[in-house]
C-alpha positions, 0 to 999 in steps of 0.5 A: 348588571348587564352583561355588558357592565360586567364585562367592563368593571373585569376590564377596568379590575384587570381581571381580562382584556378586549380581544381585536374584535371586541370578545373579553379574554381571561385567565383562569390560572392553574385551573384550566379544566374540570376539578375530579378529585375535588368535587364532591356530593353531599351524602345524604342519608335519605338519597344514599342508594339514588347516588351512584357513588365513586370517583366521579361522586365522592361523598362528603358529610352534611355536617362537613359540607355545612362548614363550607357552604357556611363560610362560604355564603359568610365571605360572600355576603362581607363582599362585592358580590355580582348576582344572576338570576335564569333557568337553566333546563325546567329550573330557575338558577341563581348565580352569586359570584366574588367575579363579575366575569365569571357572571357575564359568563353565567348570563352567555350559558342559562337561560332567560326563561323556562320553555312553558310546555316544560313547567307542567311537567316539573316541580316548578320550585325548585332553584339550583343556588350557586355561590361562586369564590373562585379565587378563595381557597377552603384554607383561606376561610379557616376550612380545613381540607387536603385540596386547594379547591373544593366543589360541593353538591348538595342534591337535596338543597339543590346548592352548589358552592366553588372555590379555589377555582376560576375555570368557568366550567364548573358554574356550567356543569355544576348546574348541568349535574343537579338538572340530571339529577332532578329531572328523570323523576319526572320522566324527564331525560337529560343528555348530553348532547347536541341536537339539530332540526328543520326550522319547525322542529321535524325531523330533529335528531340527537347526537351523544358524543366525548371530546374530540368526537364532532358532537359540536361540529356535526351538530352545526349543519348548514342545511338544519337548525341547531337546537343545542351544542351540549346539554339537550333535554328530552320530554313526552313532547320533544327536545330543547336546549338546557342552557341558553348558550355555548361552551365551545373548545377553541383550539384549532378554531379556523374560520374556514371549517367553523365560520358560524363558530369563529364569528360567534366566539370573536364579537363583544359579549363573548367571555374567551378562556386561556386563548393566547393573543399578540399583546400588541394587536390583541389578534388571538392565535387560537392554534397556540395551546401554550396555557392548554390545549382546553381554550374556551369560549362562552356566548348566547347561542343567538349569536349563531345563525340558525338556531331553532327556536329556544323557547319552543321544544323541537319534536320527537326525535327521528333520530338518535346517533352515537358518536364515536372516534375509534382510533382503533380501526376496528369499528365500521363507519357507521351501524344501526342498534337494535333495542338492547344494543342501544342500552348497552353502547349508551351505558358505555359510552365509548370512543378513544384518546390519542396522542395529544389529547392530553398530557401522557398519551402517547399511543390510543387508548379506548375509554369508556363514559357511562351516559356520553357523559359520566361526570355530569350523571350522578344517578346510576347509568342505567337510570338515564339508560332505561329512558332512552330506550324507554323513549326510543321504543315508545318512538320507534326512533333508530338508534345508531353509531357513526365513526368518527375515527381512523378507518385502519387505524391512528397514524396507520391510515386516514380519518374519516373525513368531515363530508363523508361523516356528515353525509352518512349523518344526512343518510340516517337523518332522512331515513335512506340509510335504512334502505341500505343492504345490511349485514350483521357484524360476526363480534358486535352482532349490530346492522352495517351497511354494505352497500351506500350510493354516492358513498365509496366502498373504501369507507364501508368496510367492515374490519376483522382481525385481532384489533376488533377482537382486542376492542371486544374485550375491553368493551367486555372489561368495561361491563364487567368494572362496571356491573353495576350499571349493566343488567346480565339481560343487557350484556347477554343482549347487547353486547359483542360476542367474545369468545373466551 
């Protein structure tokens, strides 16, 4: 089926309705975000040492997993299904689902073809198969399981089965995770990041960052061309988009602030999850959070205006940026990292949660997510960090931290304005910021610009005090807790100099 037929099917079956502007609006029930405790990785003995096991990658035996896969596939074969074939990164991906709108989502998100220059670098025989049963619980199939949801990833067979959750992001992220397992073997770095460049692919830039740091907003630069907003591949030739679409967070989406995303989300072919709308007018209220704050919209990247040719690789990046939204007023606006600091801060993946972002969060909390995307990186963080460090050193790529958080702390001072963050980013990308006079940070050791022409000095102060020491201690505690990812050399040379 074509995408419009899948959408028509969803409407006819009352699985969704069209918005005032033609986008398909659907509800995902109880599951309005990714599942964590219900996600498992098949524990094949020959791959045991290659997976970073823990709360994120929970093991399930091959024998137990086979029950899920066999019963899931049998159920799909005995019912009406919807299918699509596409590509994710370098690999073919096949999706079989009981739901038409989920396949429309997959058509938005996966590529129609693989980039030719990547074909010679990987095993093109690899295929990812996703078996999707969103409204079927394991117990419905006679499977004994302590949860009503199950997401199983098999990195040996490159198969996925998803049961009991209609949140479409599970399809996208499961495929991404398997790519992240396979690609490093071929010296290719998959990244949870955005990237943009000039029209000819030069002066490309990679932006890492967790939710709320500005990864999507800052990559959508009207002066540059978007390579991708969430999942990027760095090969020996350069950068490319692992996926074929965007899965944008829509809460508080405003046409004045983000016109391109607003227009892309509000057109026929887009699939919008859990947005609130008026039953009579089908007008969407993007600020309404009654269903969830994690409202999402999927659309092909070609729905945006300034997009780099998706059939090409952009050039080797000229800059790498780690975005963080520091809520403690402890980090400067911008800082340049050396070789060791690059590895340390990449493995740390720091940002902060603030009140209102998650249920139960009332005060700012430090958050660390390895590689700025731990849930999607099945290997040890050190594998991805070494590959990033290798590429950065080999091509002499400068690496920066750009703080999009609060100058004096959450609710104590202003947040760095988007125009200021964008100005600093532009100066990084142009190389101009490297010319600024630098000062070594007394605690973190990175280089901080003391003065930047055209930027108000109030945004450039280097915070000092107990709150800075407290954040440095949090970094140190995270490194101890995740000692299997941090070598002593990285900690000694790249971490903050915290006194006991």
